[in-house]
One Martini backbone bead per residue (centre of mass of N, CA, C, O) as a GRO file, in nm:
protein
  278
    1MET     BB    1  -1.961   2.599  -0.821
    2LEU     BB    2  -1.884   2.491  -0.490
    3ILE     BB    3  -1.526   2.473  -0.395
    4PRO     BB    4  -1.318   2.440  -0.163
    5GLU     BB    5  -0.975   2.466  -0.096
    6GLU     BB    6  -0.952   2.198   0.072
    7ILE     BB    7  -1.026   2.083  -0.215
    8THR     BB    8  -0.819   1.944  -0.399
    9ASP     BB    9  -0.727   1.804  -0.688
   10TYR     BB   10  -0.614   1.548  -0.561
   11THR     BB   11  -0.852   1.482  -0.379
   12LEU     BB   12  -1.064   1.469  -0.612
   13ALA     BB   13  -0.933   1.244  -0.777
   14VAL     BB   14  -0.949   1.027  -0.556
   15SER     BB   15  -1.257   1.053  -0.509
   16LYS     BB   16  -1.344   0.965  -0.789
   17THR     BB   17  -1.235   0.678  -0.775
   18ALA     BB   18  -1.381   0.595  -0.511
   19ALA     BB   19  -1.672   0.637  -0.615
   20GLN     BB   20  -1.668   0.435  -0.844
   21LEU     BB   21  -1.595   0.185  -0.670
   22SER     BB   22  -1.830   0.211  -0.455
   23GLU     BB   23  -2.052   0.156  -0.670
   24ASP     BB   24  -1.945  -0.104  -0.833
   25ILE     BB   25  -1.949  -0.313  -0.586
   26TYR     BB   26  -2.265  -0.367  -0.607
   27GLU     BB   27  -2.207  -0.547  -0.813
   28HIS     BB   28  -2.163  -0.828  -0.950
   29SER     BB   29  -1.871  -1.007  -0.963
   30SER     BB   30  -1.903  -1.092  -1.274
   31ARG     BB   31  -1.890  -0.758  -1.351
   32PHE     BB   32  -1.609  -0.630  -1.279
   33ASP     BB   33  -1.478  -0.635  -1.574
   34SER     BB   34  -1.695  -0.381  -1.666
   35ASN     BB   35  -1.565  -0.190  -1.454
   36SER     BB   36  -1.361  -0.015  -1.245
   37LEU     BB   37  -1.248  -0.274  -1.108
   38GLY     BB   38  -1.143  -0.404  -1.379
   39LYS     BB   39  -0.897  -0.182  -1.399
   40LEU     BB   40  -0.766  -0.331  -1.189
   41THR     BB   41  -0.476  -0.464  -1.069
   42ASP     BB   42  -0.383  -0.706  -0.875
   43SER     BB   43  -0.639  -0.862  -0.782
   44TRP     BB   44  -0.886  -0.893  -0.506
   45THR     BB   45  -1.145  -1.106  -0.357
   46ALA     BB   46  -1.396  -1.101  -0.088
   47LYS     BB   47  -1.619  -1.286   0.117
   48GLY     BB   48  -1.821  -1.244   0.360
   49LYS     BB   49  -2.080  -1.210   0.530
   50GLY     BB   50  -2.298  -1.278   0.320
   51SER     BB   51  -2.285  -0.979   0.106
   52SER     BB   52  -2.015  -0.913   0.176
   53ARG     BB   53  -1.740  -0.706   0.031
   54VAL     BB   54  -1.396  -0.714  -0.098
   55PHE     BB   55  -1.162  -0.500  -0.280
   56MET     BB   56  -0.841  -0.536  -0.455
   57GLY     BB   57  -0.618  -0.288  -0.619
   58ARG     BB   58  -0.456  -0.140  -0.897
   59ALA     BB   59  -0.390   0.143  -1.028
   60SER     BB   60  -0.234   0.318  -1.278
   61SER     BB   61  -0.050   0.463  -1.047
   62GLY     BB   62  -0.019   0.204  -0.821
   63ALA     BB   63  -0.233   0.228  -0.635
   64ILE     BB   64  -0.408   0.104  -0.355
   65PHE     BB   65  -0.736  -0.037  -0.341
   66ILE     BB   66  -0.987  -0.055  -0.081
   67VAL     BB   67  -1.315  -0.208  -0.114
   68PHE     BB   68  -1.636  -0.159   0.032
   69ARG     BB   69  -1.934  -0.290   0.082
   70GLY     BB   70  -2.244  -0.223   0.143
   71THR     BB   71  -2.558  -0.246   0.225
   72ASN     BB   72  -2.783  -0.523   0.201
   73PHE     BB   73  -3.126  -0.521   0.269
   74ALA     BB   74  -3.166  -0.836   0.189
   75ASP     BB   75  -2.956  -0.883   0.421
   76ARG     BB   76  -3.004  -0.975   0.742
   77SER     BB   77  -2.716  -0.992   0.860
   78GLN     BB   78  -2.640  -0.697   0.796
   79VAL     BB   79  -2.867  -0.557   0.943
   80ARG     BB   80  -2.793  -0.672   1.220
   81SER     BB   81  -2.512  -0.546   1.230
   82ASP     BB   82  -2.604  -0.247   1.216
   83LEU     BB   83  -2.775  -0.285   1.503
   84LYS     BB   84  -2.502  -0.338   1.654
   85ILE     BB   85  -2.426  -0.100   1.931
   86SER     BB   86  -2.246  -0.235   2.099
   87TRP     BB   87  -1.957  -0.259   2.273
   88ILE     BB   88  -1.610  -0.301   2.147
   89ASP     BB   89  -1.290  -0.384   2.148
   90GLU     BB   90  -0.997  -0.282   2.030
   91PRO     BB   91  -0.683  -0.308   1.971
   92ASP     BB   92  -0.456  -0.165   2.179
   93ASP     BB   93  -0.628   0.080   2.286
   94THR     BB   94  -0.815   0.201   2.016
   95GLY     BB   95  -1.092   0.145   2.127
   96GLN     BB   96  -1.440   0.162   2.043
   97ILE     BB   97  -1.696  -0.033   1.880
   98GLY     BB   98  -1.929  -0.164   1.702
   99ALA     BB   99  -2.017  -0.493   1.699
  100GLY     BB  100  -2.106  -0.516   1.399
  101PHE     BB  101  -1.842  -0.413   1.271
  102ARG     BB  102  -1.659  -0.626   1.396
  103GLN     BB  103  -1.793  -0.875   1.274
  104GLU     BB  104  -1.741  -0.803   0.972
  105ILE     BB  105  -1.424  -0.751   0.970
  106ASP     BB  106  -1.328  -1.035   1.085
  107TYR     BB  107  -1.378  -1.199   0.817
  108VAL     BB  108  -1.144  -1.019   0.632
  109TYR     BB  109  -0.879  -0.897   0.756
  110PRO     BB  110  -0.665  -1.123   0.742
  111ASP     BB  111  -0.667  -1.127   0.427
  112ILE     BB  112  -0.595  -0.835   0.379
  113ARG     BB  113  -0.321  -0.836   0.516
  114TYR     BB  114  -0.193  -1.052   0.341
  115GLU     BB  115  -0.244  -0.932   0.055
  116LEU     BB  116  -0.104  -0.662   0.109
  117ALA     BB  117   0.179  -0.766   0.177
  118GLU     BB  118   0.228  -0.895  -0.099
  119ARG     BB  119   0.209  -0.626  -0.264
  120LEU     BB  120   0.422  -0.455  -0.108
  121MET     BB  121   0.659  -0.644  -0.167
  122ARG     BB  122   0.652  -0.607  -0.480
  123GLN     BB  123   0.498  -0.298  -0.453
  124PRO     BB  124   0.511  -0.014  -0.336
  125ALA     BB  125   0.220   0.179  -0.204
  126PRO     BB  126  -0.044   0.348  -0.186
  127ILE     BB  127  -0.328   0.361   0.043
  128TYR     BB  128  -0.678   0.316  -0.031
  129ILE     BB  129  -0.983   0.358   0.156
  130THR     BB  130  -1.325   0.245   0.080
  131GLY     BB  131  -1.683   0.346   0.120
  132HIS     BB  132  -2.035   0.273   0.166
  133SER     BB  133  -2.168   0.297   0.448
  134LEU     BB  134  -2.081   0.015   0.576
  135GLY     BB  135  -1.823   0.036   0.404
  136GLY     BB  136  -1.719   0.287   0.560
  137ALA     BB  137  -1.694   0.153   0.836
  138LEU     BB  138  -1.498  -0.076   0.749
  139ALA     BB  139  -1.281   0.112   0.639
  140THR     BB  140  -1.219   0.244   0.913
  141VAL     BB  141  -1.126  -0.012   1.064
  142CYS     BB  142  -0.907  -0.091   0.865
  143ALA     BB  143  -0.741   0.170   0.895
  144SER     BB  144  -0.687   0.139   1.196
  145ARG     BB  145  -0.528  -0.133   1.175
  146LEU     BB  146  -0.308  -0.040   0.975
  147LEU     BB  147  -0.201   0.184   1.149
  148LEU     BB  148  -0.114   0.003   1.382
  149LEU     BB  149   0.081  -0.167   1.216
  150GLY     BB  150   0.268   0.067   1.132
  151LEU     BB  151   0.345   0.149   1.423
  152GLN     BB  152   0.460  -0.127   1.514
  153LYS     BB  153   0.670  -0.136   1.254
  154SER     BB  154   0.771   0.140   1.166
  155ASP     BB  155   0.570   0.159   0.889
  156LYS     BB  156   0.425   0.375   0.658
  157MET     BB  157   0.323   0.179   0.437
  158TYR     BB  158   0.058   0.090   0.615
  159VAL     BB  159  -0.036   0.370   0.612
  160PRO     BB  160  -0.288   0.528   0.506
  161SER     BB  161  -0.332   0.776   0.257
  162GLY     BB  162  -0.653   0.703   0.257
  163LEU     BB  163  -0.990   0.789   0.380
  164ILE     BB  164  -1.291   0.721   0.190
  165THR     BB  165  -1.621   0.833   0.267
  166PHE     BB  166  -1.979   0.739   0.214
  167GLY     BB  167  -2.226   0.756   0.425
  168SER     BB  168  -2.119   0.719   0.711
  169PRO     BB  169  -2.124   0.601   1.003
  170ARG     BB  170  -2.074   0.575   1.311
  171VAL     BB  171  -1.823   0.368   1.484
  172GLY     BB  172  -1.703   0.514   1.754
  173ASP     BB  173  -1.518   0.647   1.981
  174GLN     BB  174  -1.296   0.888   2.077
  175VAL     BB  175  -1.048   0.705   2.086
  176PHE     BB  176  -1.078   0.597   1.802
  177ALA     BB  177  -1.073   0.869   1.655
  178ASN     BB  178  -0.791   0.959   1.752
  179HIS     BB  179  -0.641   0.732   1.616
  180VAL     BB  180  -0.728   0.783   1.317
  181LYS     BB  181  -0.613   1.083   1.303
  182THR     BB  182  -0.315   1.001   1.251
  183ILE     BB  183  -0.338   1.000   0.943
  184ASN     BB  184  -0.323   1.313   0.920
  185ILE     BB  185  -0.041   1.353   1.036
  186VAL     BB  186   0.103   1.189   0.815
  187ALA     BB  187  -0.011   1.350   0.568
  188LYS     BB  188   0.146   1.625   0.626
  189GLU     BB  189   0.433   1.480   0.538
  190ASP     BB  190   0.263   1.410   0.257
  191ARG     BB  191   0.139   1.513  -0.052
  192ASN     BB  192   0.035   1.203  -0.136
  193ARG     BB  193  -0.169   1.254   0.091
  194VAL     BB  194  -0.523   1.280   0.209
  195GLY     BB  195  -0.642   1.123   0.433
  196LEU     BB  196  -0.941   1.236   0.566
  197LEU     BB  197  -1.261   1.152   0.397
  198ARG     BB  198  -1.594   1.286   0.462
  199TYR     BB  199  -1.903   1.223   0.312
  200ARG     BB  200  -2.205   1.428   0.280
  201HIS     BB  201  -2.543   1.406   0.163
  202ASN     BB  202  -2.724   1.623   0.283
  203ASN     BB  203  -2.977   1.415   0.458
  204ASP     BB  204  -2.823   1.176   0.543
  205ILE     BB  205  -2.912   0.942   0.784
  206VAL     BB  206  -2.660   0.755   0.840
  207THR     BB  207  -2.465   0.989   0.950
  208ARG     BB  208  -2.663   0.994   1.231
  209THR     BB  209  -2.535   0.710   1.289
  210PRO     BB  210  -2.512   0.649   1.571
  211SER     BB  211  -2.563   0.794   1.857
  212MET     BB  212  -2.412   1.038   2.052
  213LEU     BB  213  -2.552   0.952   2.324
  214ARG     BB  214  -2.369   0.669   2.309
  215GLY     BB  215  -2.064   0.783   2.204
  216PHE     BB  216  -2.065   0.840   1.913
  217THR     BB  217  -1.814   0.920   1.652
  218HIS     BB  218  -1.653   1.085   1.430
  219VAL     BB  219  -1.320   1.085   1.272
  220SER     BB  220  -1.401   1.347   1.096
  221ASN     BB  221  -1.439   1.575   0.894
  222MET     BB  222  -1.669   1.735   0.676
  223THR     BB  223  -1.804   1.687   0.347
  224TYR     BB  224  -2.052   1.884   0.215
  225ILE     BB  225  -2.344   1.806   0.009
  226ASP     BB  226  -2.569   1.952  -0.163
  227ALA     BB  227  -2.846   1.941  -0.376
  228LYS     BB  228  -2.660   2.116  -0.600
  229GLY     BB  229  -2.338   2.029  -0.557
  230ASN     BB  230  -2.220   2.169  -0.324
  231PHE     BB  231  -1.928   2.245  -0.132
  232TYR     BB  232  -1.846   2.182   0.224
  233TYR     BB  233  -1.625   2.252   0.489
  234ASN     BB  234  -1.725   2.197   0.788
  235PRO     BB  235  -2.006   2.290   0.867
  236TRP     BB  236  -2.222   2.417   1.050
  237TRP     BB  237  -2.520   2.305   1.172
  238HIS     BB  238  -2.697   2.549   1.069
  239LYS     BB  239  -2.606   2.523   0.775
  240ARG     BB  240  -2.704   2.231   0.729
  241LEU     BB  241  -2.998   2.281   0.802
  242TRP     BB  242  -3.061   2.487   0.580
  243LEU     BB  243  -2.970   2.315   0.336
  244GLY     BB  244  -3.160   2.075   0.398
  245ILE     BB  245  -3.429   2.225   0.373
  246LYS     BB  246  -3.383   2.323   0.080
  247GLY     BB  247  -3.320   2.014  -0.030
  248MET     BB  248  -3.593   1.860   0.025
  249GLY     BB  249  -3.855   1.962  -0.069
  250LEU     BB  250  -4.112   1.711  -0.135
  251ARG     BB  251  -3.986   1.451   0.027
  252LEU     BB  252  -3.913   1.480   0.310
  253LEU     BB  253  -3.858   1.190   0.472
  254SER     BB  254  -3.730   1.048   0.209
  255ASP     BB  255  -3.472   1.221   0.174
  256SER     BB  256  -3.272   1.076   0.375
  257PHE     BB  257  -3.264   0.811   0.196
  258GLU     BB  258  -3.199   0.919  -0.088
  259ASP     BB  259  -2.925   1.067  -0.003
  260HIS     BB  260  -2.767   0.783   0.047
  261ARG     BB  261  -2.710   0.726  -0.231
  262MET     BB  262  -2.431   0.668  -0.421
  263LYS     BB  263  -2.507   0.816  -0.687
  264HIS     BB  264  -2.494   1.106  -0.562
  265TYR     BB  265  -2.200   1.115  -0.490
  266LYS     BB  266  -2.081   1.056  -0.766
  267SER     BB  267  -2.213   1.284  -0.927
  268ALA     BB  268  -2.091   1.523  -0.766
  269ILE     BB  269  -1.788   1.448  -0.801
  270MET     BB  270  -1.784   1.443  -1.109
  271ARG     BB  271  -1.864   1.739  -1.149
  272ALA     BB  272  -1.629   1.862  -0.991
  273ALA     BB  273  -1.404   1.739  -1.164
  274ASN     BB  274  -1.495   1.865  -1.432
  275HIS     BB  275  -1.479   2.162  -1.336
  276ARG     BB  276  -1.149   2.109  -1.297
  277GLY     BB  277  -1.042   1.908  -1.526
  278LEU     BB  278  -1.022   1.578  -1.420
   0.00000   0.00000   0.00000
């Protein structure tokens, strides 16, 4: 198994927890007590518009995880939100994002901010934000807003220690991406921060939307996972193309959609963690 040195043991351990949470949040809320989310303490959950949902809680390490659920394609309101790619401004000149992402995050962000402040007041802790698909996009906007809050308060406690996304679409413009990248600058000053981690599995089609031709861009470098479960840190496009062709097999066009499923991300990260004895 190929795992580049940029993916440290600490990064992989945090990614393992994030992957478990990001898959388990797809389950019905009444079952959260029987999966990885149920192991978080001091927990809180909120339902956004339609079937969107966010979960917050403390891991055994004391770290706070904020987990966003991805798109439920049976929920027409979420699908419509995914398709709204007109531009809308984020607060305080932090760039523009897709209108659909803004619509979804606005339903839950005020409550997230309040609940997070309550928890940080009781016990300061690192904050990790994660999600798959649309959940990754919402996690990115949430991280951007908490970063802004931390900068405004001159309080690094609110600056996320990590933003870990799986199969996330592009969220905003270059100004937005540059703002979010500040999380990496803060992370370099603290070895307990992982910064920005963006995972793409093989030919995952969602990671290629919305189009760059419309000005959308990803907020961070990519950790690419090929069909065999090997990891590559920010490979060149021709390397991804070749690996994607080899990994397509007989699935052809359906491969891009199959590769988007969260179970593939979790499986690859769990294997990598086990390979390193984590």
